[in-house]
PDB file of N, CA, C and O in Angstrom:
ATOM      1  N   MET A   1      17.698  13.573  56.879  1.00  0.00           N
ATOM      2  CA  MET A   1      17.597  12.398  56.087  1.00  0.00           C
ATOM      3  C   MET A   1      18.839  11.952  55.998  1.00  0.00           C
ATOM      4  O   MET A   1      19.644  12.750  55.517  1.00  0.00           O
ATOM      5  N   ASP A   2      19.221  10.944  56.310  1.00  0.00           N
ATOM      6  CA  ASP A   2      20.480   9.799  56.367  1.00  0.00           C
ATOM      7  C   ASP A   2      20.650   9.449  54.660  1.00  0.00           C
ATOM      8  O   ASP A   2      20.178   8.363  54.323  1.00  0.00           O
ATOM      9  N   ASN A   3      21.043   9.964  53.989  1.00  0.00           N
ATOM     10  CA  ASN A   3      21.156   9.671  52.527  1.00  0.00           C
ATOM     11  C   ASN A   3      22.434  10.452  52.083  1.00  0.00           C
ATOM     12  O   ASN A   3      22.660  11.657  51.970  1.00  0.00           O
ATOM     13  N   LYS A   4      23.206   9.306  51.868  1.00  0.00           N
ATOM     14  CA  LYS A   4      24.782   9.235  51.212  1.00  0.00           C
ATOM     15  C   LYS A   4      24.823   9.760  49.601  1.00  0.00           C
ATOM     16  O   LYS A   4      25.778  10.276  49.020  1.00  0.00           O
ATOM     17  N   SER A   5      23.462   9.456  49.067  1.00  0.00           N
ATOM     18  CA  SER A   5      23.966   9.713  47.859  1.00  0.00           C
ATOM     19  C   SER A   5      23.329  11.130  47.446  1.00  0.00           C
ATOM     20  O   SER A   5      23.083  11.163  46.241  1.00  0.00           O
ATOM     21  N   GLY A   6      23.087  11.990  47.949  1.00  0.00           N
ATOM     22  CA  GLY A   6      22.724  13.359  48.144  1.00  0.00           C
ATOM     23  C   GLY A   6      21.197  13.698  47.722  1.00  0.00           C
ATOM     24  O   GLY A   6      20.702  14.792  47.993  1.00  0.00           O
ATOM     25  N   ASN A   7      20.358  12.496  46.911  1.00  0.00           N
ATOM     26  CA  ASN A   7      19.328  12.848  46.521  1.00  0.00           C
ATOM     27  C   ASN A   7      18.430  11.766  47.231  1.00  0.00           C
ATOM     28  O   ASN A   7      18.800  10.680  47.677  1.00  0.00           O
ATOM     29  N   SER A   8      16.719  12.502  47.237  1.00  0.00           N
ATOM     30  CA  SER A   8      15.775  11.706  48.022  1.00  0.00           C
ATOM     31  C   SER A   8      15.115  10.677  47.452  1.00  0.00           C
ATOM     32  O   SER A   8      15.823  10.202  48.340  1.00  0.00           O
ATOM     33  N   ASN A   9      14.538   9.885  46.933  1.00  0.00           N
ATOM     34  CA  ASN A   9      13.227   8.907  46.348  1.00  0.00           C
ATOM     35  C   ASN A   9      12.220   9.188  47.089  1.00  0.00           C
ATOM     36  O   ASN A   9      12.257   9.655  48.227  1.00  0.00           O
ATOM     37  N   CYS A  10      10.983   8.815  46.248  1.00  0.00           N
ATOM     38  CA  CYS A  10       9.350   8.870  46.564  1.00  0.00           C
ATOM     39  C   CYS A  10       9.193   8.265  48.317  1.00  0.00           C
ATOM     40  O   CYS A  10       8.380   8.613  49.174  1.00  0.00           O
ATOM     41  N   GLN A  11      10.209   7.347  48.386  1.00  0.00           N
ATOM     42  CA  GLN A  11       9.950   6.723  49.642  1.00  0.00           C
ATOM     43  C   GLN A  11      10.501   7.199  51.051  1.00  0.00           C
ATOM     44  O   GLN A  11      10.202   7.210  52.246  1.00  0.00           O
ATOM     45  N   ASP A  12      11.584   7.620  50.079  1.00  0.00           N
ATOM     46  CA  ASP A  12      11.943   8.509  51.800  1.00  0.00           C
ATOM     47  C   ASP A  12      11.384   9.797  51.870  1.00  0.00           C
ATOM     48  O   ASP A  12      11.141  10.111  53.035  1.00  0.00           O
ATOM     49  N   ARG A  13      11.069  10.729  50.970  1.00  0.00           N
ATOM     50  CA  ARG A  13       9.886  11.642  51.294  1.00  0.00           C
ATOM     51  C   ARG A  13       8.850  11.598  51.605  1.00  0.00           C
ATOM     52  O   ARG A  13       8.336  12.635  52.024  1.00  0.00           O
ATOM     53  N   SER A  14       8.032  10.305  51.535  1.00  0.00           N
ATOM     54  CA  SER A  14       7.035   9.988  51.947  1.00  0.00           C
ATOM     55  C   SER A  14       7.045   9.961  53.243  1.00  0.00           C
ATOM     56  O   SER A  14       6.483  10.711  54.041  1.00  0.00           O
ATOM     57  N   ASP A  15       7.966   8.712  53.477  1.00  0.00           N
ATOM     58  CA  ASP A  15       7.957   8.325  54.989  1.00  0.00           C
ATOM     59  C   ASP A  15       8.849   9.586  55.890  1.00  0.00           C
ATOM     60  O   ASP A  15       9.092   9.559  57.097  1.00  0.00           O
ATOM     61  N   LEU A  16       9.239  10.676  54.892  1.00  0.00           N
ATOM     62  CA  LEU A  16       9.536  11.639  56.238  1.00  0.00           C
ATOM     63  C   LEU A  16       8.516  12.852  56.245  1.00  0.00           C
ATOM     64  O   LEU A  16       8.547  13.787  57.045  1.00  0.00           O
ATOM     65  N   LEU A  17       7.685  12.691  55.302  1.00  0.00           N
ATOM     66  CA  LEU A  17       6.698  13.402  55.660  1.00  0.00           C
ATOM     67  C   LEU A  17       5.435  12.749  56.742  1.00  0.00           C
ATOM     68  O   LEU A  17       4.816  13.340  57.627  1.00  0.00           O
ATOM     69  N   ASP A  18       5.343  11.431  56.325  1.00  0.00           N
ATOM     70  CA  ASP A  18       4.363  10.737  57.530  1.00  0.00           C
ATOM     71  C   ASP A  18       4.938  10.762  58.834  1.00  0.00           C
ATOM     72  O   ASP A  18       4.255  10.529  59.831  1.00  0.00           O
ATOM     73  N   LYS A  19       6.184  11.038  58.890  1.00  0.00           N
ATOM     74  CA  LYS A  19       6.401  11.548  60.313  1.00  0.00           C
ATOM     75  C   LYS A  19       6.301  12.426  60.888  1.00  0.00           C
ATOM     76  O   LYS A  19       6.012  12.444  62.084  1.00  0.00           O
ATOM     77  N   LEU A  20       6.577  13.675  59.978  1.00  0.00           N
ATOM     78  CA  LEU A  20       5.976  15.024  59.897  1.00  0.00           C
ATOM     79  C   LEU A  20       4.767  15.198  60.552  1.00  0.00           C
ATOM     80  O   LEU A  20       4.499  15.776  61.605  1.00  0.00           O
ATOM     81  N   ILE A  21       3.907  14.444  59.543  1.00  0.00           N
ATOM     82  CA  ILE A  21       2.381  14.693  59.764  1.00  0.00           C
ATOM     83  C   ILE A  21       2.208  14.007  61.223  1.00  0.00           C
ATOM     84  O   ILE A  21       1.677  14.835  61.962  1.00  0.00           O
ATOM     85  N   LYS A  22       2.447  12.883  61.850  1.00  0.00           N
ATOM     86  CA  LYS A  22       2.501  12.556  63.287  1.00  0.00           C
ATOM     87  C   LYS A  22       2.691  13.618  64.563  1.00  0.00           C
ATOM     88  O   LYS A  22       2.041  14.012  65.530  1.00  0.00           O
ATOM     89  N   VAL A  23       3.933  13.818  63.978  1.00  0.00           N
ATOM     90  CA  VAL A  23       4.073  15.064  64.957  1.00  0.00           C
ATOM     91  C   VAL A  23       3.388  16.023  64.864  1.00  0.00           C
ATOM     92  O   VAL A  23       2.969  16.413  65.954  1.00  0.00           O
ATOM     93  N   ILE A  24       2.936  16.858  63.622  1.00  0.00           N
ATOM     94  CA  ILE A  24       2.416  18.219  64.184  1.00  0.00           C
ATOM     95  C   ILE A  24       0.896  18.149  63.327  1.00  0.00           C
ATOM     96  O   ILE A  24       0.014  19.006  63.381  1.00  0.00           O
ATOM     97  N   GLY A  25       0.873  16.936  62.569  1.00  0.00           N
ATOM     98  CA  GLY A  25      -0.631  16.679  62.001  1.00  0.00           C
ATOM     99  C   GLY A  25      -0.848  17.132  60.137  1.00  0.00           C
ATOM    100  O   GLY A  25      -0.178  17.978  59.546  1.00  0.00           O
ATOM    101  N   LYS A  26      -1.463  16.663  59.808  1.00  0.00           N
ATOM    102  CA  LYS A  26      -1.874  17.289  57.880  1.00  0.00           C
ATOM    103  C   LYS A  26      -2.035  18.600  58.099  1.00  0.00           C
ATOM    104  O   LYS A  26      -1.261  19.485  57.734  1.00  0.00           O
ATOM    105  N   ASP A  27      -3.448  18.784  58.939  1.00  0.00           N
ATOM    106  CA  ASP A  27      -3.821  20.233  58.764  1.00  0.00           C
ATOM    107  C   ASP A  27      -2.867  21.283  58.995  1.00  0.00           C
ATOM    108  O   ASP A  27      -3.221  22.208  58.265  1.00  0.00           O
ATOM    109  N   ARG A  28      -1.786  21.633  59.668  1.00  0.00           N
ATOM    110  CA  ARG A  28      -1.058  22.599  59.439  1.00  0.00           C
ATOM    111  C   ARG A  28       0.055  22.456  58.462  1.00  0.00           C
ATOM    112  O   ARG A  28       1.024  23.204  58.591  1.00  0.00           O
ATOM    113  N   ILE A  29       0.028  21.601  57.520  1.00  0.00           N
ATOM    114  CA  ILE A  29       0.787  21.894  56.369  1.00  0.00           C
ATOM    115  C   ILE A  29       0.012  22.032  54.805  1.00  0.00           C
ATOM    116  O   ILE A  29      -0.585  21.138  54.205  1.00  0.00           O
ATOM    117  N   ASN A  30       0.214  23.316  54.416  1.00  0.00           N
ATOM    118  CA  ASN A  30      -0.349  24.507  53.772  1.00  0.00           C
ATOM    119  C   ASN A  30      -0.374  23.915  52.118  1.00  0.00           C
ATOM    120  O   ASN A  30      -1.283  23.749  51.305  1.00  0.00           O
ATOM    121  N   LEU A  31       1.394  23.658  52.080  1.00  0.00           N
ATOM    122  CA  LEU A  31       1.461  23.525  50.834  1.00  0.00           C
ATOM    123  C   LEU A  31       3.441  23.486  50.964  1.00  0.00           C
ATOM    124  O   LEU A  31       4.349  24.272  51.235  1.00  0.00           O
ATOM    125  N   ILE A  32       3.260  21.933  50.543  1.00  0.00           N
ATOM    126  CA  ILE A  32       4.710  21.622  49.565  1.00  0.00           C
ATOM    127  C   ILE A  32       5.016  22.321  48.096  1.00  0.00           C
ATOM    128  O   ILE A  32       4.340  22.651  47.122  1.00  0.00           O
ATOM    129  N   VAL A  33       6.775  22.372  48.578  1.00  0.00           N
ATOM    130  CA  VAL A  33       7.014  22.797  47.512  1.00  0.00           C
ATOM    131  C   VAL A  33       8.457  22.489  47.109  1.00  0.00           C
ATOM    132  O   VAL A  33       9.447  22.631  47.826  1.00  0.00           O
ATOM    133  N   GLY A  34       8.412  21.929  45.516  1.00  0.00           N
ATOM    134  CA  GLY A  34       9.741  21.521  44.782  1.00  0.00           C
ATOM    135  C   GLY A  34      10.374  21.353  44.197  1.00  0.00           C
ATOM    136  O   GLY A  34       9.947  21.010  43.094  1.00  0.00           O
ATOM    137  N   ASP A  35      11.492  21.408  44.312  1.00  0.00           N
ATOM    138  CA  ASP A  35      12.258  21.731  42.519  1.00  0.00           C
ATOM    139  C   ASP A  35      12.617  20.505  41.743  1.00  0.00           C
ATOM    140  O   ASP A  35      12.524  19.345  42.145  1.00  0.00           O
ATOM    141  N   ARG A  36      12.937  20.817  40.862  1.00  0.00           N
ATOM    142  CA  ARG A  36      13.070  20.039  39.137  1.00  0.00           C
ATOM    143  C   ARG A  36      13.099  18.815  39.942  1.00  0.00           C
ATOM    144  O   ARG A  36      12.327  17.913  39.615  1.00  0.00           O
ATOM    145  N   LYS A  37      14.041  18.615  41.160  1.00  0.00           N
ATOM    146  CA  LYS A  37      14.522  17.016  41.061  1.00  0.00           C
ATOM    147  C   LYS A  37      13.487  16.315  42.336  1.00  0.00           C
ATOM    148  O   LYS A  37      13.748  15.347  43.050  1.00  0.00           O
ATOM    149  N   PHE A  38      12.263  17.164  42.328  1.00  0.00           N
ATOM    150  CA  PHE A  38      11.716  16.457  43.416  1.00  0.00           C
ATOM    151  C   PHE A  38       9.967  15.774  42.505  1.00  0.00           C
ATOM    152  O   PHE A  38       8.917  15.820  43.147  1.00  0.00           O
ATOM    153  N   ILE A  39       9.979  15.473  41.713  1.00  0.00           N
ATOM    154  CA  ILE A  39       8.928  15.601  40.223  1.00  0.00           C
ATOM    155  C   ILE A  39       9.130  13.574  40.477  1.00  0.00           C
ATOM    156  O   ILE A  39       9.906  12.760  40.977  1.00  0.00           O
ATOM    157  N   GLY A  40       8.208  13.623  39.945  1.00  0.00           N
ATOM    158  CA  GLY A  40       8.043  11.733  39.762  1.00  0.00           C
ATOM    159  C   GLY A  40       6.395  11.058  40.137  1.00  0.00           C
ATOM    160  O   GLY A  40       6.092  11.222  41.319  1.00  0.00           O
ATOM    161  N   ILE A  41       5.621  10.534  39.514  1.00  0.00           N
ATOM    162  CA  ILE A  41       4.382  10.249  39.524  1.00  0.00           C
ATOM    163  C   ILE A  41       4.217   9.475  40.729  1.00  0.00           C
ATOM    164  O   ILE A  41       3.646  10.170  41.570  1.00  0.00           O
ATOM    165  N   ASN A  42       4.450   8.460  41.105  1.00  0.00           N
ATOM    166  CA  ASN A  42       4.400   7.907  42.718  1.00  0.00           C
ATOM    167  C   ASN A  42       4.899   9.356  43.723  1.00  0.00           C
ATOM    168  O   ASN A  42       4.248   9.435  44.765  1.00  0.00           O
ATOM    169  N   TRP A  43       5.752  10.256  43.561  1.00  0.00           N
ATOM    170  CA  TRP A  43       5.534  11.275  44.400  1.00  0.00           C
ATOM    171  C   TRP A  43       4.025  12.410  44.684  1.00  0.00           C
ATOM    172  O   TRP A  43       3.299  12.645  45.650  1.00  0.00           O
ATOM    173  N   ILE A  44       4.100  12.869  43.290  1.00  0.00           N
ATOM    174  CA  ILE A  44       2.824  13.414  43.397  1.00  0.00           C
ATOM    175  C   ILE A  44       1.546  12.816  43.385  1.00  0.00           C
ATOM    176  O   ILE A  44       0.583  13.553  43.596  1.00  0.00           O
ATOM    177  N   LYS A  45       1.402  11.874  43.221  1.00  0.00           N
ATOM    178  CA  LYS A  45       0.660  10.562  43.856  1.00  0.00           C
ATOM    179  C   LYS A  45       0.129  10.619  44.791  1.00  0.00           C
ATOM    180  O   LYS A  45      -1.065  10.906  44.883  1.00  0.00           O
ATOM    181  N   TYR A  46       1.147  10.270  46.055  1.00  0.00           N
ATOM    182  CA  TYR A  46       1.085  10.269  47.408  1.00  0.00           C
ATOM    183  C   TYR A  46       0.537  11.732  48.090  1.00  0.00           C
ATOM    184  O   TYR A  46      -0.130  11.892  49.112  1.00  0.00           O
ATOM    185  N   LEU A  47       1.025  12.649  47.216  1.00  0.00           N
ATOM    186  CA  LEU A  47       1.045  13.865  47.674  1.00  0.00           C
ATOM    187  C   LEU A  47      -0.829  13.927  47.103  1.00  0.00           C
ATOM    188  O   LEU A  47      -1.455  14.589  47.932  1.00  0.00           O
ATOM    189  N   LYS A  48      -1.333  13.646  46.476  1.00  0.00           N
ATOM    190  CA  LYS A  48      -2.492  14.138  45.751  1.00  0.00           C
ATOM    191  C   LYS A  48      -3.471  12.919  46.639  1.00  0.00           C
ATOM    192  O   LYS A  48      -4.583  13.421  46.802  1.00  0.00           O
ATOM    193  N   VAL A  49      -3.412  11.380  47.309  1.00  0.00           N
ATOM    194  CA  VAL A  49      -3.636  11.251  47.500  1.00  0.00           C
ATOM    195  C   VAL A  49      -4.055  11.174  49.199  1.00  0.00           C
ATOM    196  O   VAL A  49      -5.026  10.635  49.729  1.00  0.00           O
ATOM    197  N   ASN A  50      -2.832  11.991  49.847  1.00  0.00           N
ATOM    198  CA  ASN A  50      -3.426  12.461  51.081  1.00  0.00           C
ATOM    199  C   ASN A  50      -3.473  13.807  51.065  1.00  0.00           C
ATOM    200  O   ASN A  50      -2.748  14.414  51.853  1.00  0.00           O
ATOM    201  N   ASN A  51      -4.303  14.503  50.197  1.00  0.00           N
ATOM    202  CA  ASN A  51      -5.079  16.168  50.013  1.00  0.00           C
ATOM    203  C   ASN A  51      -3.745  16.607  50.512  1.00  0.00           C
ATOM    204  O   ASN A  51      -3.852  17.192  51.590  1.00  0.00           O
ATOM    205  N   ILE A  52      -2.497  16.509  50.063  1.00  0.00           N
ATOM    206  CA  ILE A  52      -1.501  18.010  50.241  1.00  0.00           C
ATOM    207  C   ILE A  52      -1.242  18.551  49.174  1.00  0.00           C
ATOM    208  O   ILE A  52      -1.127  17.894  48.139  1.00  0.00           O
ATOM    209  N   ASN A  53      -1.073  20.110  49.229  1.00  0.00           N
ATOM    210  CA  ASN A  53      -1.463  20.763  48.286  1.00  0.00           C
ATOM    211  C   ASN A  53       0.306  20.942  47.677  1.00  0.00           C
ATOM    212  O   ASN A  53       1.260  20.846  48.448  1.00  0.00           O
ATOM    213  N   TYR A  54       0.411  21.131  46.617  1.00  0.00           N
ATOM    214  CA  TYR A  54       2.312  21.029  46.019  1.00  0.00           C
ATOM    215  C   TYR A  54       1.931  21.941  45.147  1.00  0.00           C
ATOM    216  O   TYR A  54       0.820  22.044  44.628  1.00  0.00           O
ATOM    217  N   CYS A  55       3.262  22.887  44.923  1.00  0.00           N
ATOM    218  CA  CYS A  55       3.881  23.196  43.436  1.00  0.00           C
ATOM    219  C   CYS A  55       5.322  22.695  43.421  1.00  0.00           C
ATOM    220  O   CYS A  55       6.147  22.721  44.335  1.00  0.00           O
ATOM    221  N   MET A  56       5.428  22.276  42.289  1.00  0.00           N
ATOM    222  CA  MET A  56       6.304  21.847  41.671  1.00  0.00           C
ATOM    223  C   MET A  56       7.139  22.874  40.980  1.00  0.00           C
ATOM    224  O   MET A  56       6.562  23.931  40.728  1.00  0.00           O
ATOM    225  N   ARG A  57       8.577  22.744  40.573  1.00  0.00           N
ATOM    226  CA  ARG A  57       9.472  23.469  39.474  1.00  0.00           C
ATOM    227  C   ARG A  57       9.441  22.127  38.481  1.00  0.00           C
ATOM    228  O   ARG A  57       9.721  20.957  38.741  1.00  0.00           O
ATOM    229  N   ILE A  58       9.049  22.671  37.404  1.00  0.00           N
ATOM    230  CA  ILE A  58       9.410  21.150  36.375  1.00  0.00           C
ATOM    231  C   ILE A  58      10.277  21.956  35.089  1.00  0.00           C
ATOM    232  O   ILE A  58      10.459  23.051  34.557  1.00  0.00           O
ATOM    233  N   PRO A  59      10.703  20.291  35.040  1.00  0.00           N
ATOM    234  CA  PRO A  59      12.202  20.931  33.611  1.00  0.00           C
ATOM    235  C   PRO A  59      11.678  20.877  32.462  1.00  0.00           C
ATOM    236  O   PRO A  59      10.992  20.017  31.912  1.00  0.00           O
ATOM    237  N   LYS A  60      12.279  22.449  31.957  1.00  0.00           N
ATOM    238  CA  LYS A  60      11.929  22.644  30.482  1.00  0.00           C
ATOM    239  C   LYS A  60      11.607  21.803  29.756  1.00  0.00           C
ATOM    240  O   LYS A  60      10.837  22.275  28.919  1.00  0.00           O
ATOM    241  N   SER A  61      11.805  20.622  29.588  1.00  0.00           N
ATOM    242  CA  SER A  61      11.956  19.549  28.947  1.00  0.00           C
ATOM    243  C   SER A  61      10.610  18.860  28.558  1.00  0.00           C
ATOM    244  O   SER A  61      10.379  18.052  27.659  1.00  0.00           O
ATOM    245  N   HIS A  62       9.873  19.356  29.401  1.00  0.00           N
ATOM    246  CA  HIS A  62       8.394  18.515  29.673  1.00  0.00           C
ATOM    247  C   HIS A  62       7.080  19.260  28.984  1.00  0.00           C
ATOM    248  O   HIS A  62       6.885  20.435  28.673  1.00  0.00           O
ATOM    249  N   LEU A  63       6.347  18.183  28.890  1.00  0.00           N
ATOM    250  CA  LEU A  63       5.145  18.310  27.960  1.00  0.00           C
ATOM    251  C   LEU A  63       4.249  18.887  29.179  1.00  0.00           C
ATOM    252  O   LEU A  63       4.515  18.359  30.258  1.00  0.00           O
ATOM    253  N   ILE A  64       3.263  19.845  29.204  1.00  0.00           N
ATOM    254  CA  ILE A  64       2.167  20.018  30.263  1.00  0.00           C
ATOM    255  C   ILE A  64       0.914  20.162  29.091  1.00  0.00           C
ATOM    256  O   ILE A  64       0.882  20.632  27.953  1.00  0.00           O
ATOM    257  N   THR A  65       0.127  19.650  29.785  1.00  0.00           N
ATOM    258  CA  THR A  65      -1.430  19.505  28.932  1.00  0.00           C
ATOM    259  C   THR A  65      -2.597  20.250  30.246  1.00  0.00           C
ATOM    260  O   THR A  65      -3.128  19.659  31.187  1.00  0.00           O
ATOM    261  N   LEU A  66      -2.709  21.746  29.846  1.00  0.00           N
ATOM    262  CA  LEU A  66      -3.425  22.980  30.570  1.00  0.00           C
ATOM    263  C   LEU A  66      -5.204  22.027  30.976  1.00  0.00           C
ATOM    264  O   LEU A  66      -5.410  21.043  30.266  1.00  0.00           O
ATOM    265  N   LYS A  67      -5.639  22.164  31.395  1.00  0.00           N
ATOM    266  CA  LYS A  67      -7.068  22.223  31.632  1.00  0.00           C
ATOM    267  C   LYS A  67      -8.053  22.155  30.523  1.00  0.00           C
ATOM    268  O   LYS A  67      -8.955  21.319  30.458  1.00  0.00           O
ATOM    269  N   ASN A  68      -7.812  23.118  29.629  1.00  0.00           N
ATOM    270  CA  ASN A  68      -8.910  22.821  28.216  1.00  0.00           C
ATOM    271  C   ASN A  68      -7.933  22.006  27.260  1.00  0.00           C
ATOM    272  O   ASN A  68      -8.195  22.133  26.064  1.00  0.00           O
ATOM    273  N   GLY A  69      -6.783  21.138  27.601  1.00  0.00           N
ATOM    274  CA  GLY A  69      -6.462  20.020  26.819  1.00  0.00           C
ATOM    275  C   GLY A  69      -5.298  20.670  25.919  1.00  0.00           C
ATOM    276  O   GLY A  69      -4.558  19.889  25.319  1.00  0.00           O
ATOM    277  N   GLU A  70      -5.131  21.794  25.814  1.00  0.00           N
ATOM    278  CA  GLU A  70      -3.966  22.020  24.775  1.00  0.00           C
ATOM    279  C   GLU A  70      -2.555  21.868  25.487  1.00  0.00           C
ATOM    280  O   GLU A  70      -2.466  22.237  26.658  1.00  0.00           O
ATOM    281  N   VAL A  71      -1.515  21.373  24.873  1.00  0.00           N
ATOM    282  CA  VAL A  71      -0.125  20.870  25.123  1.00  0.00           C
ATOM    283  C   VAL A  71       0.977  21.742  24.575  1.00  0.00           C
ATOM    284  O   VAL A  71       1.023  22.352  23.506  1.00  0.00           O
ATOM    285  N   PHE A  72       1.986  21.647  25.701  1.00  0.00           N
ATOM    286  CA  PHE A  72       2.830  23.021  25.514  1.00  0.00           C
ATOM    287  C   PHE A  72       4.370  22.096  26.408  1.00  0.00           C
ATOM    288  O   PHE A  72       4.556  21.570  27.505  1.00  0.00           O
ATOM    289  N   LEU A  73       5.046  22.297  25.358  1.00  0.00           N
ATOM    290  CA  LEU A  73       6.813  22.051  25.663  1.00  0.00           C
ATOM    291  C   LEU A  73       6.738  23.509  26.428  1.00  0.00           C
ATOM    292  O   LEU A  73       6.363  24.633  26.094  1.00  0.00           O
ATOM    293  N   ILE A  74       7.410  22.784  27.899  1.00  0.00           N
ATOM    294  CA  ILE A  74       7.281  23.741  28.759  1.00  0.00           C
ATOM    295  C   ILE A  74       8.416  25.313  28.258  1.00  0.00           C
ATOM    296  O   ILE A  74       8.115  26.504  28.342  1.00  0.00           O
ATOM    297  N   SER A  75       9.701  24.691  27.762  1.00  0.00           N
ATOM    298  CA  SER A  75      10.331  25.636  26.922  1.00  0.00           C
ATOM    299  C   SER A  75       9.998  26.500  26.018  1.00  0.00           C
ATOM    300  O   SER A  75      10.782  27.304  25.515  1.00  0.00           O
ATOM    301  N   ASN A  76       8.854  26.395  25.760  1.00  0.00           N
ATOM    302  CA  ASN A  76       8.695  27.259  24.570  1.00  0.00           C
ATOM    303  C   ASN A  76       7.221  28.125  25.871  1.00  0.00           C
ATOM    304  O   ASN A  76       7.368  29.343  25.775  1.00  0.00           O
ATOM    305  N   LEU A  77       6.460  27.911  26.526  1.00  0.00           N
ATOM    306  CA  LEU A  77       6.103  28.777  27.730  1.00  0.00           C
ATOM    307  C   LEU A  77       6.555  29.742  28.051  1.00  0.00           C
ATOM    308  O   LEU A  77       5.955  30.815  28.123  1.00  0.00           O
ATOM    309  N   LEU A  78       8.363  29.430  28.451  1.00  0.00           N
ATOM    310  CA  LEU A  78       9.174  30.218  28.680  1.00  0.00           C
ATOM    311  C   LEU A  78       9.530  31.423  27.876  1.00  0.00           C
ATOM    312  O   LEU A  78       9.812  32.542  28.304  1.00  0.00           O
ATOM    313  N   ILE A  79       9.479  31.071  26.821  1.00  0.00           N
ATOM    314  CA  ILE A  79       9.781  32.240  25.815  1.00  0.00           C
ATOM    315  C   ILE A  79       9.003  33.716  26.265  1.00  0.00           C
ATOM    316  O   ILE A  79       9.437  34.866  26.312  1.00  0.00           O
ATOM    317  N   ILE A  80       8.023  33.295  26.488  1.00  0.00           N
ATOM    318  CA  ILE A  80       7.241  34.598  26.818  1.00  0.00           C
ATOM    319  C   ILE A  80       7.473  35.575  27.830  1.00  0.00           C
ATOM    320  O   ILE A  80       7.528  36.803  27.772  1.00  0.00           O
ATOM    321  N   LYS A  81       7.638  34.495  29.082  1.00  0.00           N
ATOM    322  CA  LYS A  81       7.414  35.078  30.707  1.00  0.00           C
ATOM    323  C   LYS A  81       8.495  34.049  30.976  1.00  0.00           C
ATOM    324  O   LYS A  81       8.453  33.048  30.261  1.00  0.00           O
ATOM    325  N   LYS A  82       9.768  34.147  32.180  1.00  0.00           N
ATOM    326  CA  LYS A  82      10.355  33.382  32.872  1.00  0.00           C
ATOM    327  C   LYS A  82      10.394  32.538  33.756  1.00  0.00           C
ATOM    328  O   LYS A  82      11.257  31.715  34.063  1.00  0.00           O
ATOM    329  N   GLU A  83       8.506  32.994  34.537  1.00  0.00           N
ATOM    330  CA  GLU A  83       8.208  32.195  35.027  1.00  0.00           C
ATOM    331  C   GLU A  83       6.782  32.072  34.694  1.00  0.00           C
ATOM    332  O   GLU A  83       6.295  33.100  34.223  1.00  0.00           O
ATOM    333  N   ARG A  84       6.058  31.148  34.813  1.00  0.00           N
ATOM    334  CA  ARG A  84       4.518  30.552  34.394  1.00  0.00           C
ATOM    335  C   ARG A  84       4.502  29.859  35.761  1.00  0.00           C
ATOM    336  O   ARG A  84       5.304  29.353  36.546  1.00  0.00           O
ATOM    337  N   TYR A  85       2.853  30.149  35.624  1.00  0.00           N
ATOM    338  CA  TYR A  85       2.240  29.314  36.806  1.00  0.00           C
ATOM    339  C   TYR A  85       1.198  28.810  36.773  1.00  0.00           C
ATOM    340  O   TYR A  85       0.321  29.660  36.621  1.00  0.00           O
ATOM    341  N   PHE A  86       0.724  27.552  36.858  1.00  0.00           N
ATOM    342  CA  PHE A  86      -0.500  26.566  35.974  1.00  0.00           C
ATOM    343  C   PHE A  86      -0.620  25.983  37.368  1.00  0.00           C
ATOM    344  O   PHE A  86       0.241  25.656  38.184  1.00  0.00           O
ATOM    345  N   GLN A  87      -2.386  25.937  37.409  1.00  0.00           N
ATOM    346  CA  GLN A  87      -2.838  24.935  37.923  1.00  0.00           C
ATOM    347  C   GLN A  87      -3.618  23.903  37.749  1.00  0.00           C
ATOM    348  O   GLN A  87      -4.309  23.906  36.731  1.00  0.00           O
ATOM    349  N   ASP A  88      -3.715  22.795  38.652  1.00  0.00           N
ATOM    350  CA  ASP A  88      -4.295  21.515  37.616  1.00  0.00           C
ATOM    351  C   ASP A  88      -4.399  20.915  36.346  1.00  0.00           C
ATOM    352  O   ASP A  88      -5.489  20.590  35.876  1.00  0.00           O
ATOM    353  N   CYS A  89      -3.171  20.726  35.681  1.00  0.00           N
ATOM    354  CA  CYS A  89      -2.555  20.368  34.765  1.00  0.00           C
ATOM    355  C   CYS A  89      -1.958  19.119  34.859  1.00  0.00           C
ATOM    356  O   CYS A  89      -2.061  18.472  35.901  1.00  0.00           O
ATOM    357  N   MET A  90      -1.369  18.717  33.935  1.00  0.00           N
ATOM    358  CA  MET A  90      -0.836  17.326  33.527  1.00  0.00           C
ATOM    359  C   MET A  90       0.430  17.386  33.310  1.00  0.00           C
ATOM    360  O   MET A  90       0.525  18.433  32.669  1.00  0.00           O
ATOM    361  N   VAL A  91       1.303  17.029  33.399  1.00  0.00           N
ATOM    362  CA  VAL A  91       2.637  17.022  33.218  1.00  0.00           C
ATOM    363  C   VAL A  91       3.059  15.545  32.446  1.00  0.00           C
ATOM    364  O   VAL A  91       2.814  14.410  32.853  1.00  0.00           O
ATOM    365  N   ASP A  92       3.570  15.835  31.554  1.00  0.00           N
ATOM    366  CA  ASP A  92       3.602  14.387  30.762  1.00  0.00           C
ATOM    367  C   ASP A  92       3.211  13.544  30.346  1.00  0.00           C
ATOM    368  O   ASP A  92       3.816  12.661  29.738  1.00  0.00           O
ATOM    369  N   GLY A  93       1.868  13.642  30.631  1.00  0.00           N
ATOM    370  CA  GLY A  93       0.469  12.759  30.547  1.00  0.00           C
ATOM    371  C   GLY A  93       0.391  11.781  31.672  1.00  0.00           C
ATOM    372  O   GLY A  93      -0.583  11.035  31.774  1.00  0.00           O
TER     373      GLY A  93
END
């Protein structure tokens, strides 16, 4: 990407992924992996609407709501283990 700021936004990422899908097809994308700077409601919505699986690293200061409705501060979940993996959860509501 030609991005002088060093950071991409949702539109940059969506446009790039759309181009990639046109070249290789969506069925060849198994999972999008993103670091803490690749989160955001519009980006996650784009992935969900397009049925693209993703795994995102979330900053410690965020709240996570598990499937059972329990809400935790991520930093509290990391006291027990340095890494935790959750599926089908909600971040910051």
